[in-house]
GUDODREN-66559 format. One record per residue: residue in one letter; x, y, z of N, C-alpha, C in turn. Coordinates in steps of 0.001 Angstrom, whole numbers, padded with zeros to 6 digits, always signed. Each point is the difference from the previous one (the first is absolute). Example, Ala and Ser with C-alpha at 12.3 -4.5 7.8 and 13.67 -1.06 7.14 Angstrom:
A+013190-005690+007800-000890+001190+000000+000900+001200+000000 S-000350+001050-000720+000820+001190+000060-000770+001090+000730 
end
This chain:
M+078121-011666-046506-000959+000959-000569-001299-000724-000369 T-001137+000617+000298-001294-000583-000320-000174-000078-001511 A-000460-001143-000485-000230-000166-001431-001344+000598-000385 P-000093+000622-001191-001286+000543-000452-001040-001103-000137 T-001223+000303+000397-001111-000942-000131-001033+000461-001011 R-000009+001284-000299-000947+000563-000968+000553+001342-000469 A-000400+000414-001200+000372+001322-000489-001233+000667-000587 L-000136+001294+000236-001085+000794-000568+000600+001012-000956 R-000521+000020-001217+000528+000901-001019-001085+000967-000452 G+000362+001250-000125-000934+001021-000458+000588+001375+000206 R-000846+000992+000023+000410+001388+000221-000027+000255+001502 L+001142+000296+000578+000135+000072+001449-000024+001444+000481 L-000826+000254+001005-000054+001325+000628+000086-000169+001505 S+000916+000714+000617+000155-000040+001452+000497+001353+000471 F-000227+000287+001277+000358+001302+000558+001128-000134+001004 T+000866+000997-000004+001086+000082+000971-000217+001130+000992 D-000893+000934-000354-000288+001138+000868-001294+000648-000469 D-000478+000968+000771-001241+000707-000325+000237+000931-001181 P-000692-000196-001118+000189+000881-001157-000308+001469+000296 A-000785+000260+001042-000313+001392+000344+001246+000769+000403 T+000973-000690+000569+001237+000659+000428+001193-000430-000840 A-000028-001242-000497+001158-000517-000746-000110+000218-001496 G-001197+000366-000487-000174+000194-001434+000208-001294-000768 A+000601+000119-001193+000201-001164-000864+000938-001022+000636 G+000812+000423+000950+000905-000917+000668-000677-000893+001016 G-001299+000166+000192-000712-000787+001004-000491-001340-000493 H+000185-000307-001286-000471-001287-000495+000971-000586-001011 T-000100-001315-000193+000746-000688-001042-001000-000650-000941 Y+000330+000028-001290-000876-000595-001012+000868-000740-001008 I-000317-001267-000238+000720-000808-000973-001007-000489-001033 E+000199+000361-001235-000959-000298-001067-000167-001503-000217 D+001101-000739+000039-000059-001463-000112+000874-000562+001114 G-000631-000218+001141+000747-000389+001182-000315-001407+000450 L+000812-000487+000927-000182-001326+000566+000173+000085+001510 V-000918-000647+000709+000112-000155+001451+000229-001475+000277 L+001160-000322+000542+000318-001384+000358-000428-000258+001438 L-000768-001062+000193-000505-000336+001323+000674-001275+000496 G+000331-000015+001263+000495-001193+000653-000871-000282+001195 G-000922-000939-000131-000967-000225+001068-000877+001219+000166 D-000019+000576+001205-000878+001140+000266+000709+001349-000125 R+001240+000009-000549+000801+001224-000054+000371+000383-001424 I+000288+001275-000173+000538+000489-001266+001515-000179+000030 L+000526-000721-000998+001439-000248-000074+000730+001051-000829 E-000584+000355-001157+000631+000981-000872-001077+000738-000773 V+000322+001227-000386-000874+000811-000841+000884+000696-001026 G-000403-000070-001268+000812+000678-001004-000549-000172-001395 E+000801+000370-000981-000381-000150-001397-000146-001480-000337 A-001082-000337-000685-000230-001397-000357+001130-000546-000857 S+000498+000805-000908+001049-000471-000904+001238-000451+000759 A+000297+000646+001110+001185-000357+000780-000246-001183+000914 L-001188-000089+000589-000248-001034+000998-000447-001332-000596 L-000684+000041-001141-000532-001239-000559+001100-000998-000337 A+001157+000510-000403+001100-000894-000366+000471-000836+001180 R-000306+000466+001219+000462-000714+001182-001100-000836+000651 V-001179-000018-000632-001126-000728+000582-000047-001407-000577 S-000058-000974+000862-000079-001395-000420-001289-000255-000772 A+000079-000928-000917-001182-000372-000782-001088-000595+000873 Q+000378-000457+001183-000988-000582+000908-000804+001059+000771 V+000430+001251-000078-000698+001068+000717-001166+000507-000841 T-001170+000015+000591-001193+000518-000680+000112+001514-000157 V-000203+000494-001231-000009+001440-000265-001422+000397-000371 D-000646+000772+000856-001328+000533-000296+000190+001330-000720 H-000390+000053-001275+000293+001153-000842-001266+000819-000220 Y+000064+001276+000339-001105+000939-000185+000517+001177-000828 P+000123-000176-001318+000721+000987-000818-000616+001392-000023 D-001312+000112+000120-000640+001315-000077-000434+000527+001362 A+000259-000757+001057-000511+000359+001323+001049+000725+000825 L-000486+000655+001044+000859+000636+001003+000078-000901+001224 L+001215-000236+000474+000212-000755+001233+000442+000973+001083 L-000742+000007+001101+000287+000861+001131+000013-000820+001286 P+000531+000559+001079-000179-000656+001304-001486-000140+000308 G-000373-001048+000721-001397-000181+000374-000534+001205+000759 F-001273+000292-000212-000619+001157+000640-000183-000236+001496 I-000005+001086+000751-000124-000033+001461-001179+000878+000399 D-000896-000541+000793-001205+000694+000466+000142+000210+001509 A-000019+001255+000439+000340+000311+001390-001189+000029+000959 H-001217-000350-000476-001161+000051+000901-001176-000668-000701 I-000423-001165+000509-001112-000731-000620-000612-000928+001044 H-001323-000262-000136-000740-000807+000977-000425-001320-000646 F+000594-001110+000399-000374-001259-000649-001412-000472+000354 P-000597+000368+001151-001366-000464+000269-001086+000775-000749 Q+000366+001007-000771-001007+000864-000623-000192-000274-001492 T+000406-001194-000444-000107-000298-001425-001448-000086-000487 Q-000934-000276+000906-001398-000116-000420-000844+001193+000410 V+000652+001085+000452-000722+001262+000195+000576+001110-000867 I+001001-000311-000819+000452+000975-000983-001199+000361-000885 A-000094+001280-000379-001113+000470-000831-001333-000066+000741 S-000001+000416+001273-001240+000104+000782-000479+001442-000017 Y-001264+000174-000300-000551+001304-000371-000272+000949+001171 G+000287+001258-000224-000649+001110+000645+000286+000304+001446 A+001238-000056+000459+000272+000342+001396+001378+000631+000117 Q+000125+000936+000964+001319+000503+000336+000573-000856+001126 L+001208+000337+000434+000811-000916+000783-000715-000669+001171 M-000509+000761+000955-000518-000605+001226-001217-000874-000288 D-000880+000460-000896-001154-000817-000381+000441-001214-000806 W+000993+000178-000864+000498-001101-000830+000546-001123+000881 L+000748+000370+001027+000530-001005+000917-001123-000778+000671 E-000979+000723+000533-001073-000652+000745-000905-000824-000904 R-000308+000528-001182-000961-000658-000887+000608-001187-000744 Y+001250+000137-000394+000605-001005-000875+001182-000737+000631 A+001036+000745+000371+001246-000645+000420-000183-000841+001265 F-000631+000570+001027-000153-000737+001250-000876-001238-000177 A-001057+000133-000795-000867-001159-000240+000770-001112-000705 E+000796+000355-000983+000761-000997-000751+001089-000652+000846 E+000688+000802+000789+001152-000517+000734-000387-001015+001073 Q-001253+000029+000456-000415-000983+000992+000022-001423-000554 R-000072-000146-001307+000033-001335-000626+001363-000674+000168 F+001038+000787+000330+001348-000545+000062+000320-000680+001329 A-001006-000142+000850+000155-000881+001165+000143-001448-000450 D-000495-000286-001193+000090-001338-000576+001337-000139-000729 P+000919-000820+000491+001310-000108-000635-000054-000532-001423 D-000996-000834-000319-000118-000501-001369-000368+001127-000957 H-000895+000875+000445-000352+001161-000821+001219+000902-000184 A+000739+000228+001078+001195+000844-000081+001015-000589-000976 A+000184-001312+000034+000950-000646-000902-000447+000117-001449 H-001289-000172-000241-000542+000133-001355+000228+001409-000549 V-000288+001010+000816+000159+001380-000455+001475+000361-000156 A+000846-000501+000885+001438+000262-000126+000526-000512-001333 A-000449-001177-000416+000434-000551-001281-000486+000874-001155 F-001265+000415+000044-000501+000888-001046+000788+001301-000027 F+000218+000574+001164+000689+001286+000117+001405-000065-000591 L+000750-001027+000333+001364-000115-000510+000013-000335-001484 D-000999-000738-000484-000149-000197-001437-000205+001339-000705 E-000852+000817+000588-000342+001286-000623+001193+000939-000001 L+000758+000015+001072+001199+000834-000003+000948-000442-001110 A+000255-001302-000116+000902-000488-001044-000517+000359-001384 R-001300-000099-000202-000597+000324-001295+000181+001468-000360 N+000171+000825+001013+000200+001438-000199+001457+000423+000119 G+000896-000958+000141+001422+000320+000027+000530+000440+001346 T-000806-000128+001058+000422+000399+001342+000614-001197+000711 T+001219+000159+000446+000734-001112+000612+000257+000199+001490 T-000161+001220+000494+000122+000283+001443-001084+000991+000384 A-000567-000183+001190-001019+000925+000491+000043+000074+001514 A-000458+001141+000530-000245+000167+001428-001493-000230+000204 V-000344-001071+000717-001338-000567-000032-000650+000034+001384 Y-001229+000493+000049-000810-000041+001213-000805-001290+000019 G-000037-000650+001153-000881-001134+000194-001280+000444+000682 T-000521-000854+000864-001121+000350+000875+000474-000171+001431 V-000903+000119+000945+000354-000173+001408+000327-001455+000333 H-000363-000909-000879+000120-001427+000280+001419-000497-000274 P+000679-000543+000994+001354-000514-000251+000007-001143-001004 Q-001084-000781-000058-000054-001109-000944-000021+000500-001445 A-000541+001197-000227+000019+000562-001354+001419+000399-000386 A+000732+000582+000944+001401+000340-000266+000818-001254-000241 E-000252-001044+000784+000691-001276-000206-000256-000529-001410 A-001257+000058-000425-000349-000498-001335+000703+000806-001088 F+000054+001306+000180+000664+000839-001004+001490-000315-000074 F+000669-000016+001143+001435-000276-000003+000296-001394-000564 A-000825-000988+000337+000241-001355-000494-000087-000048-001523 E-000986+000697-000567-000130+000014-001457+001134+000772-000654 S+000392+001102+000590+001126+000765-000537+001295-000793+000084 Q+000195-000689+001116+001190-000840+000151+000025-001099-001064 R-001150-000589-000279-000077-001060-001006+000420+000516-001374 R-000343+001262-000286+000318+000589-001303+001361+000691-000024 N+000607+000137+001155+001298+000663+000134-000065+001474-000381 T-001119+000650+000289-000116+001440-000235+000502+000762+001225 R+000590+001158-000264+000428+000867+001101-001169+000902+000375 M-000572-000263+001161-001150+000754+000473+000240+000521+001408 I-000584+001160+000261-000050+000593+001336-001467-000031+000415 A-000319-000578+001136-001406-000105+000381-000131-000035+001510 G-001245+000190+000458-000238-000040+001431-001461-000159+000346 K-000241-000582+001160-001331-000053+000602-000398+001403+000435 V-001216+000407-000319-000492+001315+000394-000306+000017+001501 L+000340+001118+000634-000319+000231+001407-001202+000935+000084 M-001073-000440+000649-001187+000831+000224-000650-000440+001304 D-000040+000900+000982-000655-000374+001261-001152+000928+000364 R-000480+000782-000977-001202+000813+000245-000540+000519-001332 N-001235+000523+000050-000648+000643-001152-000030-000893-001234 A-000272-001278+000227-000142-000974-001072-000937-001099+000495 P-000575-000807-000885-000870-001091+000440+000735-000961+000927 A-000753-000649+000872+000606-000904+000979+000834-001081-000665 G-000437-000462-001171+000743-001037-000703+001313+000467-000585 L+000271+001306+000082+001237+000552-000543+000845+000701+001055 T-000296-000221+001263+000795+000649+001043+000784-001026+000803 D+001202+000427+000394+000786-000770+000957+000130+000854+001262 T+001015-000200+000776+000324+000878+001126+001455+000415-000160 A+000411+000977+000776+001401+000410-000063+000916-001181+000296 E-000355-000782+001010+000842-001121+000402-000013-001111-001051 R-001179-000348-000501-000090-001092-000976+000615+000410-001327 G-000246+001256-000407+000598+000467-001240+001512-000034+000051 Y+000557+000387+001143+001455-000050+000189+000492-001442-000088 A-000645-000907+000734+000449-001397+000054-000112-000671-001366 E-001114+000233-000697-000177-000623-001312+000984+000561-001017 S+000246+001312+000043+000978+000601-000913+001393-000538+000285 K+000351-000100+001268+001333-000489+000369+000213-001433-000489 A-001037-000820+000129+000111-001382-000472+000177-000050-001516 L-000711+000865-000707+000141+000047-001455+001382+000501-000406 I+000509+000978+000720+001357+000486-000282+001008-001128+000174 E-000125-000709+001102+000953-001082+000273-000131-001139-001000 G-001205-000182-000524-000211-001093-000945+000343+000344-001438 W-000131+001289-000381+000086+000334-001417+001016+001066-000366 H+000323+000918+000867+000887+001094-000402+001394-000535-000321 G+000427+000201-001230+001292-000496-000427+000009-001456-000408 K-001161-000640-000012-000085-001388-000465-000088+000023-001520 G+001029-000489-000676+000021+000121-001448-000048+001464-000394 R-000971+000360-000795-000125+001386-000476-001128+000747+000720 Q-000472-000530+001115-001116+000627+000711+000499+001006+001036 L-000692+001128+000084+000336+001058+000950-001270+000442+000713 Y+000144+000484+001236-001184+000322+000805-000147+001499+000197 A-001252+000446-000040-000341+001387+000316-000982+000029+001165 V+000370+000666+001081-000943+000285+001088-001070+000910-000599 T-001299-000359+000174-001041+000596-000834-001215+000481+000787 P+000099+001065+000796-001223+000618+000515-000749+000632-001170 R-001275-000280-000140-000706+000475-001201+000097+001516-000118 F-000472+000703+001011+000254+001435+000147-000376+000387+001417 A+000295+001226+000369-000148+000396+001402-001424-000156+000504 I-000978+000119-000885-001395-000072+000413-000345-001375+000570 T+000617-001053-000510-000368-001347+000428+000983-000608+000999 S+000890+000805+000544+000918-000494+001036-000013+000936+001200 T-000121-000577+001173+000113+000777+001226+001454+000412+000219 E+000196+000879+000964+001367+000391+000341+000804-001216+000446 A-000639-000913+000725+000702-001201+000454+000466-000838-001191 Q-000820-000093-001027+000405-000797-001165+001094+000696-000805 L-000073+001321-000155+001068+000715-000697+001313-000115+000772 E-000111+000009+001321+001201-000195+000811+000570-001398-000219 A-000865-000999-000107+000455-001368-000267+000654-000102-001371 A-000547+000720-000985+000606+000015-001333+001402+000588+000061 G+000151+001072+000746+001320+000594+000170+000966-000949+000690 A-000501-000765+000964+000850-000969+000697+000475-001082-000961 L-000885-000452-000881+000391-001003-000994+001120+000521-000896 L-000098+001256-000392+001034+000577-000867+001335+000132+000731 K-000049+000347+001269+001242+000085+000772+000650-001376+000147 E-000822-001013+000192+000520-001357+000168+000474-000603-001322 H-000587+000464-001097+000317-000540-001327+000257+001166-000961 P+001106+000701+000150+000239+001228-000766+000162-000204-001498 D+000179-001249-000441+000095-000240-001442-001360-000317-000616 C-001070+000003+000804-001354-000111-000541-000462+001365-000509 Y-001087-000030-000739-000604+001224-000520-001185+000422+000871 L-000427+001223-000207-001261+000510+000533-000800+000481-001195 Q-001256-000429-000087-000874+000539-001052-001341+000369+000615 T-000501+001164-000403-001297+000466+000472-000485+001092-000950 H-001107+000629+000366-000586+001057-000816+000123+001335+000726 L+000089+001076-000780+000188+001329+000584-000607+001070-000895 S-000892+000796+000576-000506+001217-000659-000499-000263-001409 E-000895-000990-000099-000595-000322-001293-001241+000846-000259 N-000780+000264+001044-001341+000552-000159-000264+000992+001136 R-000690+001075-000284-000181+001060+001009-000864-000462+001174 R-001007-000819-000259-000811-000508+001100+000849-000915+000892 E+000868-000786-000614+000930-000847+000750+000864+000855+000926 I+000525+001096-000523+000871+000876+000795-000764+000587+001180 E-001242+000414-000227-000819+000550+001090-000254-001057+001081 T-000218-001236-000429-000239-001074+000965+001249-000255+000844 V+001162+000014-000649+001253-000176+000747+000172+001124+001015 R-000346+001212-000387+000138+001137+000910-000866-000193+001245 K-001199-000564-000178-000884-000232+001136+000491-001151+000885 L+000566-001018-000618+000457-001163+000760+001305+000260+000752 F+000813+000921-000540+001303+000312+000604+000113+001507+000210 P-000807+000576+000931-000041+001462+000149+001330+000601+000439 W+000884-000818+000546+001296+000502+000454+000985+000196-001145 A-000292-000582-001165+000965+000012-001105-000089+001292-000798 Q+001130+000535-000410+000013+001187-000850-000414-000318-001418 S+000152-001264-000403-000352-000379-001374-000190-001507-000069 Y-000542-000455-001109-000160-001419-000287+001383-000671-000006 T+000958+000589-000693+001350-000559-000030+000608-000031+001399 G-000351+001006+000816+000501+000054+001364-000439-001183+000842 V-001176-000568-000312-000458-001201+000717+000999-001136-000227 Y+000323-000232-001265+000943-001084-000311+001387+000286+000562 D+000384+001254-000025+001315+000365+000539+000080-000295+001494 R-001060+000292+000743-000020-000226+001450+000325-001456+000345 F-000438-000926-000851+000155-001416+000320+001171-000647-000739 G+000878+000813-000558+001222-000515-000601-000199-000715-001320 L-001018+000422-000773-000321-000699-001240+000597+000651-001246 L+000655+001134+000131+000657+000631-001140+001407-000579-000164 G+000481-000030-001226+001349-000498-000232+000220-000384-001449 S+001218-000362-000314+000376-000258-001392-000658-001234-000593 R-000568-000871+000831-000702-001186-000495-001508+000108+000231 S-000475+001239+000175-001420+000241+000259-000675+000536-001257 L-001074-000669-000421-000714+000314-001230-001379+000550+000350 F-000243+001252-000371-001259+000665+000339-000810+000230-001268 G-001085-000767-000123-000838+000101-001175-000746+001307-000077 H+000094+000667-001149-000774+001165-000424+000676+001337+000299 C+000011+000449+001243+000705+001254+000352-000432+001163-000889 I-001312+000164-000152-000518+001041-000890-000112+001346+000710 H-000542-000004+001224-000373+001246+000674+000956+000300+001159 L+001279+000074-000271+001004+000247+001029+000253+001493+000157 D+000247+000446+001251+000476+001370+000181+001533-000003+000041 D+000591+001174+000079+001460+000099-000077+000690-000696+001174 D-000604+000057+001174+000605-000669+001156+000000-001517-000199 E-001058-000515-000593-000053-001437-000265+001044-000393-001044 R+000149+000816-001020+001024-000277-001015+001383-000024+000635 K+000226+000906+000935+001308+000027+000661+000226-001277+000814 L-001036-000455+000718+000132-001241+000766+000346-001173-000916 L-000712-000101-001121+000253-001097-000924+001375+000131-000642 S+000348+001210-000383+001290+000229-000655+001156-000293+000940 D-000055+000537+001212+001099-000172+000951+000196-001464+000396 S-001082-000771-000012+000086-001409+000404+000325-000926-001164 G-000017+000536-001224+000244-000836-001164-001158-000899-000362 S-001184+000290+000534-001180-000810-000295-000410+000143-001464 V-000795-000951-000482-000384-000056-001408-001482+000363-000148 A-000278+000966-000856-001369+000334-000379-000349-000795-001251 V-001113-000731+000034-000354-000877-001116-001165+000604-000779 F+000268+000341-001239-000938+000640-000925-000854-001096-000638 C-001334+000081+000198-000938-001020-000485-001040+000658-000904 P+000347+000317-001236-000867+000868-000813-001363-000580-000336 T-000092-001295-000343-001311-000474-000444-000996-000034+001144 S+000433-000364+001202-000946-000015+001115-000346+001417+000446 N+000970+000911-000053-000288+001382+000383-001054+000618-000909 L+000043-000346-001280-001013+000493-000931-001320-000735+000188 F+000052-001333+000107-001232-000782+000063-000796+000277+001265 I+000681+000102+001133-000697+000248+001265-000176+001498+000259 G+000578+000822-000853-000212+001445+000093+000740+000655+001140 S+001202-000494+000321+000712+000478+001180+000766+001297-000225 G+000508+000199-001206+000792+001190-000268+001170-000320-000909 L+000842+001001-000231+001103-000109-000948+001339+000085+000726 F+000845-000989-000208+001333+000000+000594+000852+001073-000665 D+000649+000832+000820+000802+001116-000501+001465-000436-000090 R+000414-000470-001176+001362-000498-000179+001026+001127+000092 A-000361+001164-000513+000932+001132+000063+000271+000387+001446 K-001044+000010+000831+000173+000321+001412+000844-001065+000693 A-000199-001257-000400+000795-001078+000593+001476+000147-000329 R+000306+000700-001090+001391+000195-000405+000563+001338+000472 D-000779+000732+000746+000441+001297+000508+001302-000160+000784 A+000970+000831-000323+001323-000133+000624-000043+000204+001510 A-000995+000739+000493-000076+000256+001440-000249-001291+000780 H-000953-000820-000491-000329-001263+000676-000242-001079-001049 P+001029-000439-000698-000201-000992-001064-000430-001351+000568 L-000939-000619-000685-000514-001296+000435+000509-001111-000912 R+000267-001133+000582+000180-001212-000795-001391-000441-000461 V-000150-000261-001285-001319-000304-000564+000041-001332-000726 A-001022-000812+000221-000194-001240-000744-001334+000079-000731 L-000212-000920-000919-001219-000012-000812-000694-001344+000170 A-001344+000020-000011-000732-001233+000298-001373-000019-000652 S-000526-001227-000149-001331-000187-000591-001119+000180+001018 D+000222-000396+001246-001002+000009+001062-001280-000734-000367 V+000096-001089-000745-001160-000885-000140-000414-000455+001394 G-001348-000026+000396-001130+000183-000829-000640+001363-000044 G+000444+001032+000772-000474+001342-000274+000508+000440-001354 G+001219-000392-000323+000543+000211-001335-000709-000894-000998 T+000014+000398-001248-000841-000658-001001+000760-000853-001000 S+001297-000183+000180+000755-000847-000917+001204-000605+000715 Y+000274-001275-000291+001213-000644+000490+001230+000440-000792 S-000231+000625-001138+001079+000337-000920+000763+001235+000455 M+001313-000136+000143+000811+001175+000294+000121+000908-001220 L-000221-000525-001201-000060+000862-001183-001217+000917+000099 A-001156-000568+000307-001203+000818+000168+000154+000975+001160 T+000691-000433+001051+000252+000875+001141+000827+001207-000428 L+001004-000221-000841+000794+001126-000522-000874+000952-000804 G-000898-000550-000802-000878+000860-000795-000871+000887+000866 E-000533-000553+001082-000827+000801+000903+000846+000994+000791 A+001211-000386+000349+000902+000937+000679+000277+001208-000890 Y+000210-000263-001256+000223+001094-000955-001180+000972+000011 K-001224-000531+000004-001198+000859-000023-000155+000782+001303 V+000260-000665+001129-000066+000697+001297+000937+001203+000002 L+001192-000185-000513+000974+001094-000015-000372+001058-001025 Q-000536-000398-001143-000438+000976-001000-001045+000954+000569 L-000881-000523+000854-001031+000841+000616+000594+001061+000924 Q+001269-000157+000360+000663+000966+000884+001132+000750-000714 D-000064+000003-001342+001042+000657-000800+001378-000587+000267 Q+000035-001305+000251+001243-000731+000172+000094-001040-001115 N+001103-000720-000040+000174-000949-001077+000715-001238+000495 L-000038-001069-000796+000673-001244+000318+000638-000547-001273 P+001252+000377-000287+000676-000524-001181+000106-001519+000043 A-000010-000620-001172-000073-001457-000081+001184-000688+000677 L+001200+000512-000189+001151-000643+000633-000104+000065+001522 E-000454+001126+000532-000184+000114+001447-001082-000967+000476 A-001026-000197-000820-001089-000896+000375+000487-001440+000124 F+000761-000464-000981+000456-001391+000046+001099-000195+001039 Y+000788+001026+000249+000916-000056+001139-000791-000206+001290 A-001127+000707+000130-000785-000047+001244-000467-001412+000324 I-000418-000777-000992-000581-001316+000296+001041-001120-000069 T+001263+000363-000219+001083-000989+000037+000998+000403+001084 L+001090+000633-000384+001034+000342+000973-000496+000995+001048 G-000868+000929-000374-000510+000977+000962-000733-000659+001152 N-000925-000906-000314-000714-000708+001068+000921-000947+000754 A+000971-000587-000700+000972-000851+000704+000774+000815+001027 R+000401+001211-000362+000694+000869+000952-000908+000379+001154 A-001252+000314-000296-000934+000374+001062-000184-001134+000999 L+000076-001240-000485-000158-001165+000872+001325-000486+000577 G+001096+000674-000342+001305-000416+000496+000455-001327-000572 L-000467-000319-001216+000321-001278-000630+000791+000173-001291 D+000559+001176-000218+000674+000265-001275+001306-000755-000155 D+000466-000663+001052+001158-000883-000151-000410-001387-000474 R-001313-000251-000082-000494-001320-000367-000882+000004-001246 I-000846+001010-000143-000945+000055-001115-000005+001410-000590 G-000727+000166-001102-000214+001330-000554+000908+000374-001152 A+000990-000853-000350+000918+000324-001087+000471-001273-000679 L+000316+000109-001286+000605-001102-000740+001506+000114+000166 E+000479-000493+001129+001420+000088+000319+000489-001323+000560 V+001274-000262-000193+000616-001236+000481-000207-000129+001512 G-000427-001173+000413-000217-000286+001413-001403+000269+000484 R-000776+000772-000759-001390+000256+000412-000841-001263-000166 E-001090-000064+000764-000966-001076-000165-000679+000152-001360 A-000207-001114-000671-000432+000022-001400-001507+000109-000125 D-000536+001147+000377-001404+000344-000203-000057+000939-001194 I-000678-000418-001073+000064+000726-001269-001379-000007-000652 V-000367+001122-000623-001251+000087-000740+000314+000305-001459 V-000789-000599-000885+000151+000176-001449-001226+000751-000508 L+000220+001152-000625-001095+000887-000402-000094+000131-001512 D-001227+000061-000492-000303+000141-001425-000792+001280-000213 A+000618+000998-000619-000662+001286-000220-001001-000050-001157 R-000131-001158-000641-000960-000176-001095-001027-001072+000351 A-000319-000092+001255-000815-001117+000491-001453+000064-000458 T-000524+001171-000283-001382+000141-000443-000007+000714-001348 P-001080-000104-000760-000049+000721-001279+000235+001501+000159 A-000578+000586+001032+000179+001443+000199+001451+000341+000315 M+000652-000844+000818+001399+000237+000321+000887-000183-001234 A-000269-001059-000766+000798-000247-001201-000164+001144-001004 H-001222+000512-000130-000276+001118-000905+000768+001245+000430 R-000033+000291+001296+000729+001169+000512+001511-000196-000136 A+000460-001221+000212+001437-000275-000036+000624+000260-001358 E-000803-000009-001054+000530+000279-001332+000626+001386-000100 R-000402+000904+000876+000495+001378-000052+001002+000311+001110 I+000443-001019+000699+000915+000196+001124+001442-000108-000476 A+000842+000938+000455+001387+000044-000463+001023-000170+001105 T-000392+000135+001275+000971-000033+001090-000438-000972+001086 L+000955-000397+000826-000289-000865+001142-000982+000674+000947 E+000197+001286+000257-000895+000713+000913-001435-000004-000512 E-000182+000136-001303-001352-000034-000562-000614-001396+000161 E+000813-001025-000168-000491-001363+000172-000422-000249+001452 L+000801+000461+000933-000340-000158+001411-001272+000765+000346 F-000149+001185-000574-001209+000782+000290-001231-000685-000569 L+000134-000612-001164-001096-000787-000549-000371-001134+000955 L+001003-000713+000507-000265-001107+000919-000714+000464+001258 M+000353+001169+000516-000598+000443+001258-001340+000699-000178 T-000368+000306-001225-001307+000642-000201-001024-000943-000624 L+000430-000898-000873-000921-000959-000609+000252-001436+000472 G+001081-000217+000723+000360-001352+000406-000701-000467+001261 D-000109-001313+000125-000524-000653+001199+000509-001440-000027 D-000742-000941+000579+000469-001383+000025+000236-000575-001395 R-000712+000524-001001+000160-000526-001354+001375+000297-000571 A+000680+000993+000538+001336+000355-000478+001096-000859+000613 V-000351-000868+000936+000991-000861+000644+000097-001312-000778 R+001136-000224-000654+000217-001228-000760+000381-001161+000920 A+000831+000303+000992+000454-001044+000914+000519+000637+001280 T-000038-000784+001064+000545+000421+001292+000857-001127+000552 Y+001202+000351+000434+000918-000965+000600+000183+000358+001473 V-000107-001010+000841+000176+000167+001446+001149-000900+000435 A+001041+000624+000557+001173-000747+000463+000518-000941-001079 G+000017+000489-001224+000568-000743-001113-000915-000998-000671 A-001192-000211+000524-000950-000949-000580-001163+000761-000635 K-000504-000498-001105-001122+000656-000667-001261-000215+000822 A-000559+001086+000514-001199-000070+000839-001275+000278-000798 Y+000161+000631-001160-001164+000338-000827+000468+000189-001430 E-000832-000486-000930+000232+000267-001415-001334+000254-000660 S-000108+001081-000748-001231+000343-000683-000276-001001-001109 A-001271-000249-000244-000382-000862-001119+000211+000698-001332 R+000108+001345+000041+000228+000759-001233+001470-000099-000382 R+000298-000033-001267+001373-000057-000477+000344+001289-000737 
end
């Protein structure tokens, strides 16, 4: 049996199922709990009073008596090359890409620049309690190499891929169908399944890929069925009109991806705001994942994700939640939950706190097909853990004086919380971040 190497003590919260359907039975909460770690795995979880007696004096116990310990947060859609165009003023999607994103991404031809930004990006995720993400690179294979190398060094579980674009982008950001296929295949062979690294075939969106390139993306998925597919879908009305002109034979935007075999249970489609019923059926029948990106949808003015429609019994969608930095305006999944709540409020919908925290832990793990490895404080899971302080700021501490329930505390965290509420982040059993605040 593996010997414990570290123990974390505090108030433990983890999910076993979606609270929307399981109710109170969907989560476990231990007021004074202990998580025993053995290397990068969780060995035991339980009442501190019972487990401490069996812990050797040589085992370090990190005690957070007033904090909440949860599984590390999971972000299902984020762009690591866009860290220096976050908060860029005054454009909707197509103009934003041309004015900001494309100009910035050309800098990633330089592998040293890519490595520098990858380090900043992974630092920022840890500071915000995010331990796994589905990450877009640029068209440059050297940028993907730099990202995977830095993630491997830190032992973070990341899903990432080189972007495929062979048209409607600057020359410095385009490949060809053949080169994009070859470079992606080499990256898959070099990184997919290496340590905690996973690969996503990544056509940016239909506008920037020819039919030949989308066909090549489908071929990669057939050859490597345990890889992911990530792209964008129905974010903006002008985008949809452009797709209609580029693919006049297609009945819908989703139909373009379906034609080339890109739908499936490991396919992540960012945004999915303006879908018709036929598109919902295609996504539902294939088990594809619609990724809700509230802060970017608001900031770029794309529209409001309809969560109630996504849950419609006729064509229910698997849904994940994401920051979408740099169109999104915060790396924090707490802030992302707060904006998701507002998006739904504008549509007479709601987001209860327990459902929200399920979404960014076990819910996103299920959407990524990783719930056997991450997303819960359970024996055998990888030891990715975040420590949260609901009194991290004066305003939060003031509000917390009137809080009586766990649900109220979680709602406070998701409406007033951000990186300041993260006390510590553990990645694969090692402390990756600790706040200077005590």
